[in-house]
N, C-alpha and C positions, 0 to 999 in steps of 0.2 A: 088755097091761094089767098084768100081774103085774110086768113090768119097771118100768113107771112108778111102781107102788106102792113098789117096792124103792128106786128113785131118790129119791122123795120122803122115804122113811123115812131114807135115808143122808144126804140133803142137809139134813134138818131140823136146825136148830141145837140145841145142848144147852140145857137149861133154865138160865135165868140164876138164879144163886144170889146172895143177898144176902151181902155180906161179913160175916164173923163179927165181932161186936163184943163187947168185954168187957162184963160186967155193969155197969150203971150209966153207961157211956159215953154212951149215947143221952140219958139224963137230964142228964148234964153238958153235952153240946152244946146240948140244948134250953135249959137255964138260961143258957148263954153267949149264945145267940141272943136270948133275951128281954132280957138285960141290954143288948146292943148296941141292940136295938129301943127300949128305954126311953131309952137315951142319945141316940139319933137323934131321938126325939120331943121330948126336952128341948131339944136344940139348935134344932130347928124352932120351938118355942115361944119360946125366947129371941130368936131372929132376928125373929120376928113382933112381939114386944114392942119390940125395938130399932127396927124400922122404924116402928112406930106412934109411939114416943117421939120419933124424929128428925123425923117429919112434924109432930108437935105443936110441937116446938121451932122448926121452920122457919116455921110459921104464926105463932107468937108473935113471932119476930124481924121478920117482914114487917109484922104489925100494929103493932108498936112503932115501926117506921120510918115507916109511914104516919101514925100518931098524932103523932110528933115533927114531921113535915112540916106537918101540918095546924095544929098548935099554933103553928108559926112563921108561918103564913099567916093565921090568924084575926085578929090585930090589924090587918093590912092590910085585910082584908075589912070589919072594923068601921069603919075610917076612911073607906073608900069609901062605906059606907052613910051615915055621918054627912055627908060631903060632898054626897051626892045629896039628903039631907034639908034642906039649906040652901035657903031660899026667896029671900032677898034678898042673894045673894052677887054681888059684881062679877066681871068676867072676870079681873081681876088677882088677887083672892082665890082664885078657882077654880084659876088657874095656879099659885099658891103652894101650894095644897093638893095638887095633883097632883105637884108637885115633891117635896113632903114624903112623899107615898105612895111615889114612885119611890125616894127615899132609904131608906124603910123596907123596901121590897122588896129592895134591894141589901144592907141589913143582914141580912135573913132569909136571903138566898142565901149571904152570908158565913158565917153561923151554921151552915148546912147543908153548907158546904164547896163551894159552886158558885161558879165563877169565870167571868167573861165573856171571850170571845175574839173576835178580829177587829177590829183597829184600823187606821185609815188610817196607811200608812207601814210597817206590818209586812210581812215577807216572806210570800208566798203559800205555804200548806202545804195540799196536797189532803186530808191527814188531818183538818184542822181547819176548812177553809174550802170553800165551794161557790161556784166562780166562775160567775156568771150573766151577766157582761158583760166585755168586753175593750176597752181603748182604747190608742191610741198617745200617749204623752206624754213628750217628751224631758226634762222637768224631773224625772221620776221614774225610779228605777232599773228593772232588769228583774225581772218577777215580783213586783212590789210592789202591795199593796192600795191602790187609789186612791179607793175609796168603799165604805161598808158600808151595805147595804140592810136587813140584819137581823143583830143580834148573835148569836154563837154562845155556847154554855155548856158548861163542862166540870165533871164531878164527879171530882175527882182527875185521873187520866189518861183517863177514859172521856168520850167525846163524848156530851153530852146532846142538843145540837142544833148542826149545823154552821152557821157564819156565812155568809150570803149576801153575796158581795162582788163588786166590779168590780176587775179586775186590769189593771195597766198593763204595756205592752211585752211 
């Protein structure tokens, strides 16, 4: 047992001593740490403000776009309401009114930058058209639109709706 006690005394590590520091160095390091901490907190607060500001701007842009679209469509809705309010309109007058409303819709689309796509005789483009039928017709070329079941619409280069078409050959 005495040997065990001697071994443990010999194997025991020396006491850990703190490094000697110059007077005031600890205070200097503490102050530097506090300065970095304050700077970090300021950066976090600025980032949070930036995130909130950009989200508000994004919401405002979206709301403005929706408002502009609705303003372009409101006159059309008013005209449809007026047409439905007519009690003694002939079929010819109703047809003329619907044609006028269609023209007004096309003007609104033009104002919003929306263009129609998918016309008979155009070459078929799978990026713009959805082929729902196929026919063999010697009078038409290969991969040519032979009938349009539903117009497609583009907003710039972005497809809003694909045209549903019948493709020949």
